CHARMM internal coordinates of N, CA and C (Angstrom, degrees):
IC EDIT
DIST 1 N 1 CA 1.4679
DIST 1 CA 1 C 1.5371
ANGL 1 N 1 CA 1 C 108.02
DIST 1 C 2 N 1.3438
ANGL 1 CA 1 C 2 N 113.45
DIHE 1 N 1 CA 1 C 2 N 127.81
DIST 2 N 2 CA 1.5203
ANGL 1 C 2 N 2 CA 120.49
DIHE 1 CA 1 C 2 N 2 CA -179.00
DIST 2 CA 2 C 1.5517
ANGL 2 N 2 CA 2 C 104.78
DIHE 1 C 2 N 2 CA 2 C -80.00
DIST 2 C 3 N 1.3644
ANGL 2 CA 2 C 3 N 112.05
DIHE 2 N 2 CA 2 C 3 N 167.72
DIST 3 N 3 CA 1.4184
ANGL 2 C 3 N 3 CA 125.43
DIHE 2 CA 2 C 3 N 3 CA -178.85
DIST 3 CA 3 C 1.5846
ANGL 3 N 3 CA 3 C 112.88
DIHE 2 C 3 N 3 CA 3 C -51.86
DIST 3 C 4 N 1.3492
ANGL 3 CA 3 C 4 N 116.21
DIHE 3 N 3 CA 3 C 4 N -54.00
DIST 4 N 4 CA 1.3931
ANGL 3 C 4 N 4 CA 119.86
DIHE 3 CA 3 C 4 N 4 CA -174.26
DIST 4 CA 4 C 1.5726
ANGL 4 N 4 CA 4 C 112.91
DIHE 3 C 4 N 4 CA 4 C -67.89
DIST 4 C 5 N 1.3798
ANGL 4 CA 4 C 5 N 117.39
DIHE 4 N 4 CA 4 C 5 N -30.29
DIST 5 N 5 CA 1.4373
ANGL 4 C 5 N 5 CA 116.10
DIHE 4 CA 4 C 5 N 5 CA 178.15
DIST 5 CA 5 C 1.4424
ANGL 5 N 5 CA 5 C 110.16
DIHE 4 C 5 N 5 CA 5 C -77.25
DIST 5 C 6 N 1.4122
ANGL 5 CA 5 C 6 N 119.21
DIHE 5 N 5 CA 5 C 6 N -29.26
DIST 6 N 6 CA 1.4603
ANGL 5 C 6 N 6 CA 121.30
DIHE 5 CA 5 C 6 N 6 CA 175.04
DIST 6 CA 6 C 1.4711
ANGL 6 N 6 CA 6 C 111.26
DIHE 5 C 6 N 6 CA 6 C -68.59
DIST 6 C 7 N 1.3281
ANGL 6 CA 6 C 7 N 120.00
DIHE 6 N 6 CA 6 C 7 N -39.39
DIST 7 N 7 CA 1.4257
ANGL 6 C 7 N 7 CA 120.57
DIHE 6 CA 6 C 7 N 7 CA 177.30
DIST 7 CA 7 C 1.5646
ANGL 7 N 7 CA 7 C 111.90
DIHE 6 C 7 N 7 CA 7 C -67.13
DIST 7 C 8 N 1.3780
ANGL 7 CA 7 C 8 N 115.95
DIHE 7 N 7 CA 7 C 8 N -37.63
DIST 8 N 8 CA 1.3971
ANGL 7 C 8 N 8 CA 116.39
DIHE 7 CA 7 C 8 N 8 CA 173.52
DIST 8 CA 8 C 1.4857
ANGL 8 N 8 CA 8 C 116.95
DIHE 7 C 8 N 8 CA 8 C -60.91
DIST 8 C 9 N 1.3545
ANGL 8 CA 8 C 9 N 113.16
DIHE 8 N 8 CA 8 C 9 N -37.72
DIST 9 N 9 CA 1.6051
ANGL 8 C 9 N 9 CA 119.62
DIHE 8 CA 8 C 9 N 9 CA 171.74
DIST 9 CA 9 C 1.4037
ANGL 9 N 9 CA 9 C 110.94
DIHE 8 C 9 N 9 CA 9 C -60.10
DIST 9 C 10 N 1.3304
ANGL 9 CA 9 C 10 N 118.75
DIHE 9 N 9 CA 9 C 10 N -47.88
DIST 10 N 10 CA 1.5419
ANGL 9 C 10 N 10 CA 121.14
DIHE 9 CA 9 C 10 N 10 CA 179.28
DIST 10 CA 10 C 1.5102
ANGL 10 N 10 CA 10 C 107.99
DIHE 9 C 10 N 10 CA 10 C -59.76
DIST 10 C 11 N 1.3292
ANGL 10 CA 10 C 11 N 121.58
DIHE 10 N 10 CA 10 C 11 N -42.78
DIST 11 N 11 CA 1.3840
ANGL 10 C 11 N 11 CA 117.16
DIHE 10 CA 10 C 11 N 11 CA 178.81
DIST 11 CA 11 C 1.5296
ANGL 11 N 11 CA 11 C 116.71
DIHE 10 C 11 N 11 CA 11 C -67.54
DIST 11 C 12 N 1.2926
ANGL 11 CA 11 C 12 N 115.97
DIHE 11 N 11 CA 11 C 12 N -33.84
DIST 12 N 12 CA 1.4491
ANGL 11 C 12 N 12 CA 120.33
DIHE 11 CA 11 C 12 N 12 CA 172.36
DIST 12 CA 12 C 1.5701
ANGL 12 N 12 CA 12 C 111.62
DIHE 11 C 12 N 12 CA 12 C -58.88
DIST 12 C 13 N 1.2880
ANGL 12 CA 12 C 13 N 114.70
DIHE 12 N 12 CA 12 C 13 N -40.68
DIST 13 N 13 CA 1.4444
ANGL 12 C 13 N 13 CA 121.65
DIHE 12 CA 12 C 13 N 13 CA -178.57
DIST 13 CA 13 C 1.5272
ANGL 13 N 13 CA 13 C 108.55
DIHE 12 C 13 N 13 CA 13 C -70.96
DIST 13 C 14 N 1.2659
ANGL 13 CA 13 C 14 N 119.33
DIHE 13 N 13 CA 13 C 14 N -42.97
DIST 14 N 14 CA 1.4852
ANGL 13 C 14 N 14 CA 125.82
DIHE 13 CA 13 C 14 N 14 CA 172.82
DIST 14 CA 14 C 1.4788
ANGL 14 N 14 CA 14 C 111.51
DIHE 13 C 14 N 14 CA 14 C -54.69
DIST 14 C 15 N 1.2781
ANGL 14 CA 14 C 15 N 115.77
DIHE 14 N 14 CA 14 C 15 N -49.19
DIST 15 N 15 CA 1.5245
ANGL 14 C 15 N 15 CA 120.84
DIHE 14 CA 14 C 15 N 15 CA 178.01
DIST 15 CA 15 C 1.5317
ANGL 15 N 15 CA 15 C 110.98
DIHE 14 C 15 N 15 CA 15 C -60.69
DIST 15 C 16 N 1.3366
ANGL 15 CA 15 C 16 N 117.38
DIHE 15 N 15 CA 15 C 16 N -42.99
DIST 16 N 16 CA 1.4066
ANGL 15 C 16 N 16 CA 121.24
DIHE 15 CA 15 C 16 N 16 CA 179.79
DIST 16 CA 16 C 1.5146
ANGL 16 N 16 CA 16 C 112.98
DIHE 15 C 16 N 16 CA 16 C -62.68
DIST 16 C 17 N 1.3141
ANGL 16 CA 16 C 17 N 114.84
DIHE 16 N 16 CA 16 C 17 N -44.14
DIST 17 N 17 CA 1.5145
ANGL 16 C 17 N 17 CA 120.83
DIHE 16 CA 16 C 17 N 17 CA 172.22
DIST 17 CA 17 C 1.5319
ANGL 17 N 17 CA 17 C 113.79
DIHE 16 C 17 N 17 CA 17 C -62.30
DIST 17 C 18 N 1.3099
ANGL 17 CA 17 C 18 N 116.48
DIHE 17 N 17 CA 17 C 18 N -33.25
DIST 18 N 18 CA 1.5024
ANGL 17 C 18 N 18 CA 115.47
DIHE 17 CA 17 C 18 N 18 CA 175.17
DIST 18 CA 18 C 1.5450
ANGL 18 N 18 CA 18 C 108.96
DIHE 17 C 18 N 18 CA 18 C -66.47
DIST 18 C 19 N 1.2887
ANGL 18 CA 18 C 19 N 116.77
DIHE 18 N 18 CA 18 C 19 N -41.71
DIST 19 N 19 CA 1.4688
ANGL 18 C 19 N 19 CA 118.29
DIHE 18 CA 18 C 19 N 19 CA 179.70
DIST 19 CA 19 C 1.5419
ANGL 19 N 19 CA 19 C 112.25
DIHE 18 C 19 N 19 CA 19 C -65.04
DIST 19 C 20 N 1.3061
ANGL 19 CA 19 C 20 N 116.73
DIHE 19 N 19 CA 19 C 20 N -33.17
DIST 20 N 20 CA 1.4860
ANGL 19 C 20 N 20 CA 124.92
DIHE 19 CA 19 C 20 N 20 CA -179.25
DIST 20 CA 20 C 1.5335
ANGL 20 N 20 CA 20 C 104.86
DIHE 19 C 20 N 20 CA 20 C -66.41
DIST 20 C 21 N 1.3408
ANGL 20 CA 20 C 21 N 117.35
DIHE 20 N 20 CA 20 C 21 N -48.92
DIST 21 N 21 CA 1.4499
ANGL 20 C 21 N 21 CA 124.29
DIHE 20 CA 20 C 21 N 21 CA -175.07
DIST 21 CA 21 C 1.5449
ANGL 21 N 21 CA 21 C 108.01
DIHE 20 C 21 N 21 CA 21 C -58.63
DIST 21 C 22 N 1.3369
ANGL 21 CA 21 C 22 N 113.96
DIHE 21 N 21 CA 21 C 22 N -54.24
DIST 22 N 22 CA 1.4540
ANGL 21 C 22 N 22 CA 120.31
DIHE 21 CA 21 C 22 N 22 CA 177.47
DIST 22 CA 22 C 1.4763
ANGL 22 N 22 CA 22 C 114.79
DIHE 21 C 22 N 22 CA 22 C -51.08
DIST 22 C 23 N 1.3290
ANGL 22 CA 22 C 23 N 114.65
DIHE 22 N 22 CA 22 C 23 N -47.54
DIST 23 N 23 CA 1.4456
ANGL 22 C 23 N 23 CA 122.15
DIHE 22 CA 22 C 23 N 23 CA 179.25
DIST 23 CA 23 C 1.5059
ANGL 23 N 23 CA 23 C 111.59
DIHE 22 C 23 N 23 CA 23 C -58.00
DIST 23 C 24 N 1.3207
ANGL 23 CA 23 C 24 N 113.20
DIHE 23 N 23 CA 23 C 24 N -53.25
DIST 24 N 24 CA 1.4722
ANGL 23 C 24 N 24 CA 124.89
DIHE 23 CA 23 C 24 N 24 CA -179.12
DIST 24 CA 24 C 1.6283
ANGL 24 N 24 CA 24 C 107.70
DIHE 23 C 24 N 24 CA 24 C -53.74
DIST 24 C 25 N 1.3602
ANGL 24 CA 24 C 25 N 112.14
DIHE 24 N 24 CA 24 C 25 N -47.51
DIST 25 N 25 CA 1.4766
ANGL 24 C 25 N 25 CA 111.72
DIHE 24 CA 24 C 25 N 25 CA -174.39
DIST 25 CA 25 C 1.4748
ANGL 25 N 25 CA 25 C 112.57
DIHE 24 C 25 N 25 CA 25 C -69.51
DIST 25 C 26 N 1.2920
ANGL 25 CA 25 C 26 N 119.64
DIHE 25 N 25 CA 25 C 26 N -23.98
DIST 26 N 26 CA 1.4862
ANGL 25 C 26 N 26 CA 124.52
DIHE 25 CA 25 C 26 N 26 CA 177.85
DIST 26 CA 26 C 1.5558
ANGL 26 N 26 CA 26 C 112.65
DIHE 25 C 26 N 26 CA 26 C -77.63
DIST 26 C 27 N 1.2908
ANGL 26 CA 26 C 27 N 113.64
DIHE 26 N 26 CA 26 C 27 N -16.32
DIST 27 N 27 CA 1.4715
ANGL 26 C 27 N 27 CA 121.01
DIHE 26 CA 26 C 27 N 27 CA -177.06
DIST 27 CA 27 C 1.5314
ANGL 27 N 27 CA 27 C 112.27
DIHE 26 C 27 N 27 CA 27 C -75.72
DIST 27 C 28 N 1.3443
ANGL 27 CA 27 C 28 N 122.72
DIHE 27 N 27 CA 27 C 28 N 128.12
DIST 28 N 28 CA 1.4242
ANGL 27 C 28 N 28 CA 121.36
DIHE 27 CA 27 C 28 N 28 CA 177.95
DIST 28 CA 28 C 1.5333
ANGL 28 N 28 CA 28 C 116.30
DIHE 27 C 28 N 28 CA 28 C -59.54
DIST 28 C 29 N 1.3512
ANGL 28 CA 28 C 29 N 112.11
DIHE 28 N 28 CA 28 C 29 N -27.41
DIST 29 N 29 CA 1.4188
ANGL 28 C 29 N 29 CA 122.48
DIHE 28 CA 28 C 29 N 29 CA -176.72
DIST 29 CA 29 C 1.5376
ANGL 29 N 29 CA 29 C 111.06
DIHE 28 C 29 N 29 CA 29 C -98.44
DIST 29 C 30 N 1.2636
ANGL 29 CA 29 C 30 N 120.20
DIHE 29 N 29 CA 29 C 30 N 29.69
DIST 30 N 30 CA 1.3884
ANGL 29 C 30 N 30 CA 123.98
DIHE 29 CA 29 C 30 N 30 CA -171.30
DIST 30 CA 30 C 1.5133
ANGL 30 N 30 CA 30 C 111.24
DIHE 29 C 30 N 30 CA 30 C -69.95
DIST 30 C 31 N 1.3093
ANGL 30 CA 30 C 31 N 117.67
DIHE 30 N 30 CA 30 C 31 N 140.93
DIST 31 N 31 CA 1.4504
ANGL 30 C 31 N 31 CA 124.55
DIHE 30 CA 30 C 31 N 31 CA -174.64
DIST 31 CA 31 C 1.5107
ANGL 31 N 31 CA 31 C 105.39
DIHE 30 C 31 N 31 CA 31 C -104.08
DIST 31 C 32 N 1.3719
ANGL 31 CA 31 C 32 N 117.04
DIHE 31 N 31 CA 31 C 32 N 114.19
DIST 32 N 32 CA 1.4729
ANGL 31 C 32 N 32 CA 117.92
DIHE 31 CA 31 C 32 N 32 CA -174.18
DIST 32 CA 32 C 1.5033
ANGL 32 N 32 CA 32 C 112.43
DIHE 31 C 32 N 32 CA 32 C -65.61
DIST 32 C 33 N 1.2882
ANGL 32 CA 32 C 33 N 115.60
DIHE 32 N 32 CA 32 C 33 N -32.42
DIST 33 N 33 CA 1.4983
ANGL 32 C 33 N 33 CA 115.05
DIHE 32 CA 32 C 33 N 33 CA 178.86
DIST 33 CA 33 C 1.5130
ANGL 33 N 33 CA 33 C 110.69
DIHE 32 C 33 N 33 CA 33 C -65.64
DIST 33 C 34 N 1.4203
ANGL 33 CA 33 C 34 N 117.46
DIHE 33 N 33 CA 33 C 34 N -38.14
DIST 34 N 34 CA 1.4419
ANGL 33 C 34 N 34 CA 122.76
DIHE 33 CA 33 C 34 N 34 CA 179.01
DIST 34 CA 34 C 1.5406
ANGL 34 N 34 CA 34 C 109.96
DIHE 33 C 34 N 34 CA 34 C -61.19
DIST 34 C 35 N 1.3313
ANGL 34 CA 34 C 35 N 112.94
DIHE 34 N 34 CA 34 C 35 N -48.44
DIST 35 N 35 CA 1.4624
ANGL 34 C 35 N 35 CA 119.40
DIHE 34 CA 34 C 35 N 35 CA -179.06
DIST 35 CA 35 C 1.5627
ANGL 35 N 35 CA 35 C 111.01
DIHE 34 C 35 N 35 CA 35 C -59.38
DIST 35 C 36 N 1.2975
ANGL 35 CA 35 C 36 N 115.32
DIHE 35 N 35 CA 35 C 36 N -46.03
DIST 36 N 36 CA 1.4924
ANGL 35 C 36 N 36 CA 124.89
DIHE 35 CA 35 C 36 N 36 CA 175.95
DIST 36 CA 36 C 1.5137
ANGL 36 N 36 CA 36 C 106.80
DIHE 35 C 36 N 36 CA 36 C -53.01
DIST 36 C 37 N 1.2354
ANGL 36 CA 36 C 37 N 120.81
DIHE 36 N 36 CA 36 C 37 N -52.70
DIST 37 N 37 CA 1.4941
ANGL 36 C 37 N 37 CA 124.77
DIHE 36 CA 36 C 37 N 37 CA -175.31
DIST 37 CA 37 C 1.4954
ANGL 37 N 37 CA 37 C 108.89
DIHE 36 C 37 N 37 CA 37 C -62.58
DIST 37 C 38 N 1.3226
ANGL 37 CA 37 C 38 N 119.02
DIHE 37 N 37 CA 37 C 38 N -43.01
DIST 38 N 38 CA 1.4687
ANGL 37 C 38 N 38 CA 121.06
DIHE 37 CA 37 C 38 N 38 CA 177.08
DIST 38 CA 38 C 1.5342
ANGL 38 N 38 CA 38 C 113.30
DIHE 37 C 38 N 38 CA 38 C -64.79
DIST 38 C 39 N 1.2974
ANGL 38 CA 38 C 39 N 117.96
DIHE 38 N 38 CA 38 C 39 N -38.11
DIST 39 N 39 CA 1.4892
ANGL 38 C 39 N 39 CA 121.72
DIHE 38 CA 38 C 39 N 39 CA 175.30
DIST 39 CA 39 C 1.5410
ANGL 39 N 39 CA 39 C 109.01
DIHE 38 C 39 N 39 CA 39 C -66.53
DIST 39 C 40 N 1.2448
ANGL 39 CA 39 C 40 N 118.86
DIHE 39 N 39 CA 39 C 40 N -37.54
DIST 40 N 40 CA 1.5406
ANGL 39 C 40 N 40 CA 120.30
DIHE 39 CA 39 C 40 N 40 CA -179.80
DIST 40 CA 40 C 1.5317
ANGL 40 N 40 CA 40 C 108.30
DIHE 39 C 40 N 40 CA 40 C -69.07
DIST 40 C 41 N 1.3305
ANGL 40 CA 40 C 41 N 116.98
DIHE 40 N 40 CA 40 C 41 N -42.07
DIST 41 N 41 CA 1.5169
ANGL 40 C 41 N 41 CA 118.10
DIHE 40 CA 40 C 41 N 41 CA 175.04
DIST 41 CA 41 C 1.5679
ANGL 41 N 41 CA 41 C 111.59
DIHE 40 C 41 N 41 CA 41 C -58.13
DIST 41 C 42 N 1.3992
ANGL 41 CA 41 C 42 N 112.07
DIHE 41 N 41 CA 41 C 42 N -43.29
DIST 42 N 42 CA 1.4850
ANGL 41 C 42 N 42 CA 114.94
DIHE 41 CA 41 C 42 N 42 CA -177.94
DIST 42 CA 42 C 1.5308
ANGL 42 N 42 CA 42 C 109.27
DIHE 41 C 42 N 42 CA 42 C -66.08
DIST 42 C 43 N 1.2757
ANGL 42 CA 42 C 43 N 119.12
DIHE 42 N 42 CA 42 C 43 N -39.76
DIST 43 N 43 CA 1.5104
ANGL 42 C 43 N 43 CA 120.93
DIHE 42 CA 42 C 43 N 43 CA 178.39
DIST 43 CA 43 C 1.4190
ANGL 43 N 43 CA 43 C 108.63
DIHE 42 C 43 N 43 CA 43 C -60.21
DIST 43 C 44 N 1.3983
ANGL 43 CA 43 C 44 N 120.03
DIHE 43 N 43 CA 43 C 44 N -47.42
DIST 44 N 44 CA 1.4043
ANGL 43 C 44 N 44 CA 118.76
DIHE 43 CA 43 C 44 N 44 CA -178.29
DIST 44 CA 44 C 1.5168
ANGL 44 N 44 CA 44 C 116.37
DIHE 43 C 44 N 44 CA 44 C -61.74
DIST 44 C 45 N 1.3130
ANGL 44 CA 44 C 45 N 115.21
DIHE 44 N 44 CA 44 C 45 N -35.34
DIST 45 N 45 CA 1.4388
ANGL 44 C 45 N 45 CA 121.27
DIHE 44 CA 44 C 45 N 45 CA 174.16
DIST 45 CA 45 C 1.4848
ANGL 45 N 45 CA 45 C 111.53
DIHE 44 C 45 N 45 CA 45 C -65.16
DIST 45 C 46 N 1.3412
ANGL 45 CA 45 C 46 N 117.53
DIHE 45 N 45 CA 45 C 46 N -43.04
DIST 46 N 46 CA 1.4256
ANGL 45 C 46 N 46 CA 119.63
DIHE 45 CA 45 C 46 N 46 CA 179.21
DIST 46 CA 46 C 1.5296
ANGL 46 N 46 CA 46 C 112.92
DIHE 45 C 46 N 46 CA 46 C -63.96
DIST 46 C 47 N 1.3022
ANGL 46 CA 46 C 47 N 118.13
DIHE 46 N 46 CA 46 C 47 N -37.45
DIST 47 N 47 CA 1.4352
ANGL 46 C 47 N 47 CA 123.53
DIHE 46 CA 46 C 47 N 47 CA 174.50
DIST 47 CA 47 C 1.5008
ANGL 47 N 47 CA 47 C 110.57
DIHE 46 C 47 N 47 CA 47 C -62.38
DIST 47 C 48 N 1.2905
ANGL 47 CA 47 C 48 N 117.58
DIHE 47 N 47 CA 47 C 48 N -43.49
DIST 48 N 48 CA 1.4207
ANGL 47 C 48 N 48 CA 121.05
DIHE 47 CA 47 C 48 N 48 CA -178.01
DIST 48 CA 48 C 1.5578
ANGL 48 N 48 CA 48 C 111.86
DIHE 47 C 48 N 48 CA 48 C -68.11
DIST 48 C 49 N 1.3000
ANGL 48 CA 48 C 49 N 115.30
DIHE 48 N 48 CA 48 C 49 N -37.73
DIST 49 N 49 CA 1.4812
ANGL 48 C 49 N 49 CA 122.20
DIHE 48 CA 48 C 49 N 49 CA 179.12
DIST 49 CA 49 C 1.6098
ANGL 49 N 49 CA 49 C 104.54
DIHE 48 C 49 N 49 CA 49 C -63.50
DIST 49 C 50 N 1.3410
ANGL 49 CA 49 C 50 N 115.32
DIHE 49 N 49 CA 49 C 50 N -44.29
DIST 50 N 50 CA 1.4608
ANGL 49 C 50 N 50 CA 115.02
DIHE 49 CA 49 C 50 N 50 CA -174.61
DIST 50 CA 50 C 1.5413
ANGL 50 N 50 CA 50 C 111.03
DIHE 49 C 50 N 50 CA 50 C -72.03
DIST 50 C 51 N 1.2829
ANGL 50 CA 50 C 51 N 117.79
DIHE 50 N 50 CA 50 C 51 N -29.77
DIST 51 N 51 CA 1.5175
ANGL 50 C 51 N 51 CA 120.43
DIHE 50 CA 50 C 51 N 51 CA 173.23
DIST 51 CA 51 C 1.4650
ANGL 51 N 51 CA 51 C 111.50
DIHE 50 C 51 N 51 CA 51 C -65.03
DIST 51 C 52 N 1.3290
ANGL 51 CA 51 C 52 N 116.59
DIHE 51 N 51 CA 51 C 52 N -44.85
DIST 52 N 52 CA 1.4517
ANGL 51 C 52 N 52 CA 119.86
DIHE 51 CA 51 C 52 N 52 CA -174.02
DIST 52 CA 52 C 1.5812
ANGL 52 N 52 CA 52 C 108.27
DIHE 51 C 52 N 52 CA 52 C -77.18
DIST 52 C 53 N 1.3211
ANGL 52 CA 52 C 53 N 120.13
DIHE 52 N 52 CA 52 C 53 N -27.97
DIST 53 N 53 CA 1.3756
ANGL 52 C 53 N 53 CA 125.06
DIHE 52 CA 52 C 53 N 53 CA 178.63
DIST 53 CA 53 C 1.5035
ANGL 53 N 53 CA 53 C 111.81
DIHE 52 C 53 N 53 CA 53 C -69.57
DIST 53 C 54 N 1.2900
ANGL 53 CA 53 C 54 N 118.24
DIHE 53 N 53 CA 53 C 54 N -26.99
DIST 54 N 54 CA 1.4937
ANGL 53 C 54 N 54 CA 124.56
DIHE 53 CA 53 C 54 N 54 CA 176.72
DIST 54 CA 54 C 1.5218
ANGL 54 N 54 CA 54 C 114.52
DIHE 53 C 54 N 54 CA 54 C -93.37
DIST 54 C 55 N 1.3802
ANGL 54 CA 54 C 55 N 115.89
DIHE 54 N 54 CA 54 C 55 N 0.17
DIST 55 N 55 CA 1.5033
ANGL 54 C 55 N 55 CA 121.66
DIHE 54 CA 54 C 55 N 55 CA -176.02
DIST 55 CA 55 C 1.5394
ANGL 55 N 55 CA 55 C 105.92
DIHE 54 C 55 N 55 CA 55 C -81.78
END
COOR INIT
IC SEED 1 N 1 CA 1 C
IC BUILD
């Protein structure tokens, strides 16, 4: 897998996590710990994308 396709895959995962966070926040039975974990994963992906984008 080359760098650009790897970054694309990371962006796809980041977008999917964004959608999951939005959906969880709209749910009346939302679990704050779960939402926080999703946001942390999303941030880690964003940082990785930025690192690779500057490489």
